[in-house]
C-alpha positions as CSV (number, residue, x, y, z in Angstrom):
1,X,167.1,-17.6,148.0
2,X,168.6,-15.4,145.3
3,X,168.1,-11.6,145.4
4,X,166.1,-11.1,142.2
5,X,162.8,-13.0,142.2
6,X,160.7,-13.5,139.1
7,X,156.9,-13.7,139.6
8,X,154.1,-14.9,137.4
9,X,150.4,-14.1,137.8
10,X,147.9,-16.4,136.2
11,X,144.4,-15.0,136.1
12,X,143.7,-11.2,135.9
13,X,140.1,-11.0,137.2
14,X,139.1,-8.8,140.1
15,X,141.7,-10.3,142.5
16,X,144.5,-10.9,140.0
17,X,144.6,-7.4,138.5
18,X,144.4,-5.7,142.0
19,X,147.3,-7.9,143.1
20,X,149.3,-7.0,139.9
21,X,149.0,-3.3,140.7
22,X,149.8,-3.9,144.4
23,X,153.0,-5.7,143.5
24,X,154.1,-2.9,141.2
25,X,153.5,-0.1,143.6
26,X,154.9,-1.9,146.7
27,X,158.1,-3.2,145.0
28,X,160.4,-1.0,147.0
29,X,158.6,-1.6,150.3
30,X,158.9,-5.4,149.7
31,X,162.6,-5.0,149.0
32,X,163.1,-3.0,152.1
33,X,161.3,-5.6,154.3
34,X,162.8,-8.8,152.7
35,X,166.0,-7.7,150.9
36,X,164.6,-9.2,147.7
37,X,163.8,-7.5,144.4
38,X,160.6,-8.7,142.7
39,X,159.9,-8.6,139.0
40,X,156.6,-9.5,137.4
41,X,158.0,-11.3,134.3
42,X,154.9,-13.2,133.2
43,X,151.1,-12.7,133.3
44,X,148.3,-14.7,131.7
45,X,144.5,-14.4,131.4
46,X,141.8,-15.4,128.9
47,X,141.7,-12.0,127.1
48,X,144.8,-9.9,126.4
49,X,142.8,-6.9,125.3
50,X,140.1,-6.8,127.9
51,X,139.6,-3.4,129.6
52,X,141.0,-3.7,133.1
53,X,141.1,-1.5,136.2
54,X,144.9,-1.1,136.0
55,X,147.1,-1.1,132.8
56,X,149.1,-4.3,132.2
57,X,152.5,-4.8,130.4
58,X,151.4,-6.7,127.3
59,X,155.0,-7.6,126.5
60,X,154.9,-10.1,129.4
61,X,151.4,-11.4,128.5
62,X,151.0,-15.1,127.6
63,X,147.8,-16.3,126.0
64,X,148.8,-19.9,127.0
65,X,150.0,-19.9,130.6
66,X,151.8,-23.2,130.1
67,X,154.2,-21.6,127.7
68,X,155.6,-19.5,130.6
69,X,157.4,-22.5,131.9
70,X,159.5,-22.9,128.7
71,X,160.1,-19.2,128.0
72,X,160.7,-17.7,131.5
73,X,162.5,-18.6,134.7
74,X,159.8,-18.2,137.4
75,X,160.4,-18.4,141.2
76,X,156.9,-17.7,142.5
77,X,153.6,-18.2,140.8
78,X,150.2,-16.7,141.8
79,X,147.2,-18.7,140.7
80,X,144.2,-16.4,140.7
81,X,141.9,-18.3,138.3
82,X,139.7,-19.8,141.0
83,X,138.6,-23.2,139.6
84,X,138.6,-26.4,141.7
85,X,139.9,-28.4,138.7
86,X,141.0,-27.8,135.1
87,X,143.5,-25.2,134.4
88,X,143.8,-24.1,138.1
89,X,144.9,-27.5,139.2
90,X,147.1,-28.2,136.2
91,X,149.0,-24.9,136.6
92,X,149.6,-25.3,140.3
93,X,150.7,-28.9,139.8
94,X,153.1,-28.0,137.0
95,X,154.6,-25.1,139.1
96,X,155.2,-27.3,142.1
97,X,156.8,-30.1,140.0
98,X,159.1,-27.4,138.5
99,X,160.1,-26.3,142.1
100,X,158.2,-23.0,141.8
101,X,156.5,-21.6,145.0
102,X,152.8,-21.2,144.6
103,X,150.5,-18.7,146.3
104,X,146.7,-18.9,145.7
105,X,143.4,-17.5,147.1
106,X,141.6,-20.6,145.6
107,X,139.7,-22.2,148.4
108,X,137.8,-24.6,146.1
109,X,141.1,-26.0,144.8
110,X,142.6,-26.4,148.2
111,X,139.5,-27.9,149.8
112,X,139.3,-30.5,147.0
113,X,143.0,-31.2,146.1
114,X,144.9,-29.7,149.0
115,X,146.2,-33.0,150.4
116,X,147.7,-34.1,147.1
117,X,149.1,-30.6,146.3
118,X,150.7,-30.3,149.8
119,X,152.5,-33.6,149.3
120,X,153.8,-32.4,145.9
121,X,155.0,-29.1,147.5
122,X,156.8,-31.0,150.3
123,X,158.4,-33.5,147.9
124,X,159.8,-30.6,145.8
125,X,160.7,-28.5,148.8
126,X,158.7,-25.4,147.8
127,X,155.8,-23.6,149.4
128,X,152.1,-23.9,148.7
129,X,150.5,-20.9,150.4
130,X,146.8,-20.2,150.6
131,X,146.2,-17.7,153.4
132,X,143.8,-15.7,151.2
133,X,141.6,-18.8,150.7
134,X,139.9,-18.3,154.1
135,X,138.4,-15.1,155.5
136,X,139.9,-12.6,153.1
137,X,142.3,-10.3,154.9
138,X,142.2,-12.1,158.3
139,X,145.5,-13.9,159.0
140,X,143.6,-16.9,160.3
141,X,145.7,-19.7,158.7
142,X,149.0,-18.2,159.8
143,X,147.6,-17.7,163.3
144,X,146.7,-21.5,163.5
145,X,150.0,-22.7,161.9
146,X,152.3,-20.4,163.8
147,X,150.7,-18.2,166.6
148,X,148.7,-21.1,168.1
149,X,151.0,-23.9,167.0
150,X,151.3,-25.5,170.4
151,X,147.7,-25.2,171.3
152,X,145.2,-28.1,171.3
153,X,142.3,-26.6,169.3
154,X,138.9,-28.2,170.0
155,X,136.6,-25.9,168.0
156,X,136.7,-23.3,165.3
157,X,133.7,-21.4,164.0
158,X,132.4,-18.2,162.7
159,X,131.2,-16.1,159.8
160,X,133.2,-17.1,156.8
161,X,131.4,-15.5,153.9
162,X,131.2,-11.8,153.5
163,X,128.5,-11.9,150.7
164,X,125.9,-13.8,152.8
165,X,126.7,-11.7,155.9
166,X,126.2,-8.5,153.9
167,X,122.8,-9.8,152.5
168,X,121.5,-10.8,155.9
169,X,122.6,-7.5,157.6
170,X,121.2,-5.4,154.7
171,X,117.8,-7.2,154.7
172,X,117.5,-6.3,158.4
173,X,118.7,-2.7,158.0
174,X,116.8,-1.8,154.8
175,X,113.7,-3.9,155.3
176,X,114.1,-5.2,151.7
177,X,113.6,-8.7,150.5
178,X,116.4,-11.2,149.5
179,X,116.3,-10.6,145.8
180,X,116.6,-6.8,146.0
181,X,119.4,-7.0,148.5
182,X,121.2,-9.6,146.3
183,X,121.1,-7.2,143.3
184,X,122.5,-4.5,145.6
185,X,125.4,-6.8,146.7
186,X,126.1,-7.6,143.0
187,X,126.2,-3.9,142.1
188,X,128.7,-3.2,145.0
189,X,130.9,-6.1,143.9
190,X,130.2,-8.2,147.1
191,X,128.4,-10.9,145.1
192,X,129.3,-12.5,141.7
193,X,127.4,-10.5,139.0
194,X,126.7,-13.7,137.0
195,X,126.1,-16.7,139.3
196,X,126.5,-16.1,143.0
197,X,125.2,-19.6,143.8
198,X,128.4,-20.8,145.6
199,X,128.2,-18.0,148.1
200,X,124.5,-18.3,148.7
201,X,124.2,-22.1,149.0
202,X,127.0,-22.4,151.6
203,X,129.6,-24.1,149.4
204,X,132.1,-21.2,149.7
205,X,131.9,-21.2,153.5
206,X,132.0,-25.0,153.6
207,X,135.3,-25.2,151.5
208,X,136.8,-22.8,154.1
209,X,135.5,-25.0,157.0
210,X,137.3,-28.0,155.5
211,X,140.6,-26.1,155.2
212,X,140.3,-24.8,158.8
213,X,139.5,-28.3,160.1
214,X,142.6,-29.8,158.4
215,X,144.9,-27.1,160.0
216,X,143.2,-27.0,163.4
217,X,143.1,-30.7,164.0
218,X,146.2,-31.8,161.9
219,X,144.0,-34.0,159.7
220,X,143.6,-34.8,156.1
221,X,140.9,-32.8,154.4
222,X,137.5,-34.5,155.1
223,X,135.5,-35.8,152.1
224,X,132.5,-37.0,154.1
225,X,128.9,-35.7,153.6
226,X,128.0,-33.0,156.0
227,X,125.2,-30.6,156.7
228,X,125.5,-27.7,154.2
229,X,122.7,-25.1,153.9
230,X,122.8,-21.6,152.5
231,X,120.6,-18.5,152.9
232,X,118.5,-18.8,149.7
233,X,115.4,-19.7,151.7
234,X,115.7,-17.0,154.4
235,X,112.8,-14.6,154.0
236,X,112.4,-11.0,155.3
237,X,109.6,-12.4,157.6
238,X,112.3,-14.6,159.3
239,X,114.6,-11.6,159.8
240,X,111.7,-9.6,161.4
241,X,110.5,-12.4,163.6
242,X,114.1,-13.1,164.8
243,X,114.4,-9.4,165.6
244,X,111.2,-9.6,167.8
245,X,112.8,-12.5,169.6
246,X,116.0,-10.7,170.3
247,X,117.8,-12.9,167.8
248,X,119.7,-12.4,164.5
249,X,120.3,-14.8,161.6
250,X,123.9,-15.5,160.6
251,X,125.4,-18.1,158.3
252,X,127.9,-19.9,160.5
253,X,130.7,-22.4,159.6
254,X,131.5,-24.8,162.4
255,X,134.2,-27.4,162.9
256,X,134.8,-29.2,166.2
257,X,135.9,-32.4,167.8
258,X,133.0,-34.2,169.5
259,X,134.3,-37.3,171.4
260,X,137.4,-37.1,169.2
261,X,135.2,-37.3,166.1
262,X,135.2,-34.6,163.4
263,X,132.0,-32.5,163.0
264,X,131.8,-29.9,160.2
265,X,128.8,-27.9,159.1
266,X,127.6,-24.7,157.5
267,X,124.1,-23.5,158.0
268,X,122.0,-20.4,159.0
269,X,121.9,-20.0,162.8
270,X,119.8,-17.8,165.1
271,X,122.2,-16.1,167.5
272,X,121.6,-13.7,170.4
273,X,121.6,-10.0,169.2
274,X,123.7,-9.1,172.2
275,X,126.4,-11.8,171.4
276,X,129.7,-11.0,169.8
277,X,128.9,-13.0,166.7
278,X,125.5,-11.4,166.5
279,X,127.1,-8.0,166.0
280,X,129.5,-8.9,163.2
281,X,127.7,-7.2,160.3
282,X,128.2,-6.2,156.6
283,X,130.9,-7.9,154.7
284,X,132.9,-8.6,157.9
285,X,134.1,-12.1,158.7
286,X,134.9,-13.3,162.2
287,X,136.6,-16.5,163.3
288,X,136.5,-17.8,166.9
289,X,139.0,-20.4,168.0
290,X,138.6,-22.4,171.2
291,X,141.8,-24.1,172.4
292,X,144.1,-25.0,175.3
293,X,145.9,-23.3,176.9
294,X,145.0,-20.1,175.0
295,X,141.2,-20.2,175.7
296,X,139.1,-18.3,173.2
297,X,140.7,-16.2,170.4
298,X,138.7,-14.0,168.1
299,X,139.9,-12.6,164.7
300,X,137.7,-10.2,162.7
301,X,138.1,-8.3,159.5
302,X,136.9,-7.9,155.9
303,X,136.3,-11.2,154.3
304,X,135.6,-10.2,150.7
305,X,137.0,-8.1,148.0
306,X,140.3,-7.6,146.2
307,X,141.9,-5.4,148.9
308,X,141.7,-7.8,151.9
309,X,142.5,-10.8,149.6
310,X,145.6,-9.1,148.2
311,X,146.7,-8.2,151.7
312,X,146.8,-12.0,152.5
313,X,148.5,-12.8,149.2
314,X,151.3,-10.3,149.9
315,X,151.6,-11.7,153.4
316,X,152.3,-15.2,151.8
317,X,154.7,-13.6,149.4
318,X,156.8,-12.0,152.2
319,X,156.9,-15.2,154.1
320,X,158.4,-17.0,151.1
321,X,160.8,-14.1,150.4
322,X,162.1,-14.4,153.9
323,X,163.1,-18.0,153.3
324,X,160.4,-19.7,155.2
325,X,159.9,-23.1,153.6
326,X,157.0,-24.6,155.5
327,X,154.6,-27.5,155.4
328,X,151.4,-26.2,153.7
329,X,149.2,-27.6,156.5
330,X,151.5,-26.8,159.4
331,X,152.9,-30.4,159.8
332,X,154.2,-33.0,157.4
333,X,151.6,-34.8,155.3
334,X,152.9,-38.1,156.7
335,X,151.9,-37.0,160.2
336,X,148.4,-35.8,159.3
337,X,145.7,-38.3,160.2
338,X,142.2,-39.1,159.2
339,X,139.5,-38.8,161.9
340,X,136.3,-40.7,162.3
341,X,133.3,-38.5,161.6
342,X,130.6,-37.5,164.1
343,X,127.1,-38.8,163.1
344,X,125.1,-35.8,161.8
345,X,121.9,-37.5,163.0
346,X,123.0,-36.9,166.6
347,X,123.6,-33.1,166.1
348,X,121.3,-31.3,168.6
349,X,119.8,-27.8,168.5
350,X,116.8,-25.9,169.4
351,X,114.8,-25.1,166.3
352,X,112.9,-22.1,164.8
353,X,110.1,-23.5,162.6
354,X,107.9,-21.2,160.5
355,X,104.7,-22.6,159.0
356,X,102.4,-20.9,156.5
357,X,99.0,-22.6,157.1
358,X,95.3,-22.3,156.3
359,X,93.7,-20.3,159.0
360,X,91.4,-22.9,160.3
361,X,90.7,-24.7,163.6
362,X,92.9,-27.6,164.6
363,X,95.9,-26.8,162.4
364,X,98.0,-25.6,165.4
365,X,97.2,-28.7,167.4
366,X,98.0,-30.9,164.4
367,X,101.5,-29.4,164.2
368,X,102.2,-29.6,168.0
369,X,100.9,-33.2,168.2
370,X,103.1,-34.2,165.3
371,X,106.1,-32.5,166.9
372,X,105.4,-34.3,170.2
373,X,105.2,-37.7,168.4
374,X,108.8,-37.1,167.3
375,X,109.8,-36.0,170.8
376,X,110.2,-32.4,169.8
377,X,108.9,-30.2,172.7
378,X,107.6,-26.7,172.2
379,X,109.2,-23.8,174.0
380,X,107.4,-20.9,172.5
381,X,104.6,-20.2,169.9
382,X,103.9,-17.0,167.9
383,X,100.7,-17.1,165.8
384,X,100.1,-14.3,163.2
385,X,96.7,-14.5,161.4
386,X,96.2,-13.1,157.9
387,X,92.3,-12.8,157.9
388,X,92.1,-11.3,154.5
389,X,93.8,-14.2,152.8
390,X,92.5,-16.9,155.2
391,X,96.0,-17.8,156.1
392,X,98.2,-17.7,159.2
393,X,101.9,-17.8,160.1
394,X,102.9,-20.0,163.0
395,X,106.4,-19.8,164.4
396,X,107.5,-22.4,166.9
397,X,110.7,-22.3,169.0
398,X,111.5,-25.8,170.2
399,X,113.6,-27.3,173.0
400,X,116.7,-29.2,171.8
401,X,116.2,-32.1,169.5
402,X,118.4,-34.2,167.2
403,X,118.9,-33.6,163.5
404,X,117.3,-37.0,162.7
405,X,114.1,-36.1,164.6
406,X,113.7,-32.7,163.0
407,X,114.4,-34.1,159.5
408,X,111.9,-37.0,159.8
409,X,109.2,-34.8,161.3
410,X,109.4,-32.0,158.8
411,X,109.3,-34.4,155.8
412,X,105.8,-35.5,157.0
413,X,104.6,-31.8,157.2
414,X,105.3,-31.4,153.5
415,X,102.4,-33.8,152.7
416,X,99.7,-32.0,154.7
417,X,97.2,-30.0,152.6
418,X,96.6,-27.5,155.5
419,X,100.3,-26.5,155.4
420,X,100.7,-24.2,152.3
421,X,104.5,-24.3,151.9
422,X,107.4,-26.4,153.1
423,X,108.2,-25.3,156.7
424,X,111.2,-23.1,157.2
425,X,113.8,-24.5,159.7
426,X,116.6,-22.4,161.2
427,X,118.7,-23.8,164.0
428,X,119.4,-21.8,167.2
429,X,123.1,-21.7,167.8
430,X,123.8,-23.3,171.2
């Protein structure tokens, strides 16, 4: 690789502008570590005159990012727009075809089009790097691709979304409800100010699970329907009851091989308060890898925000500057396989079930009889009456049952007039 390297940054939002500043102030440090001089020769965003956290060189600003390819000789492009399709995909595609290395924190793009873009990068002998797409500043992808390259990974799971982890932790610490804590997260910059839906509904974590699966098991990115649930239905009552039971609620992303079939899921889990994962709080992420011969490896760090994300983006940059042309998913696309998918109906867990009911005789036995009919056995019951409003809260912890059983059973409860709201279901993490 030549000594002087020209860089373009497309997208100057929270991540892009922070990265722009980091590249400017760390120019000498990067040269010292790689022997390469970097120059930001092109930047592009929706609005040239928007007030930004750091000043930009407007002489290098392009309203139309596609004009950069005709006007400038670019070696490395950072895509920081963040869309799964549209301009994000087109700009990455065009760069790879023009033999320009691409670095992106865009997990939605990689989860949806990663297989296609990886083949394009391999064909043109350039890098497609996306360390920052999963778990912020934690070097999880490089750990799998390089540090654990000869290990047979059988399971990878953890807390993969800093926004939801902050909300659940803060609800417990502050005793405030979901809506109030979400506003707090938005004010602090942990949640999107406009529409934080993709964090809250589990989609963000699920995109990361799909990327981790592909890397861990040398597979193509799965497109099958899986269990994906977020934290929007978790109430302060659930946090308090979990606390009484010595448990804590965490949104976990899980990917594992079960009888050589791929199982992927994201959903809230009740975990033991004394467990490692139960004590990863705030905006922290944690990823646990189970493999042979390494055993269990744990990586923890900040998973959200421009600082941790930029750290991973710069890590990818240095890797390219040192001349490491690598397969985006660790091995050649030709060697990556498709796995059969584990049947979600057979997924088993103990369950936490919370019912809001009319406080009248026979309601509890109706619930337990219905559970028994679907072979769901009761382990523990907590009943809290609200005499004033003639209501009661019934919490049931069950023994292990299948996903199919629990889904069919709960759908029947929705039709009962003595049950005031749809029951809340949270799985206990095995």
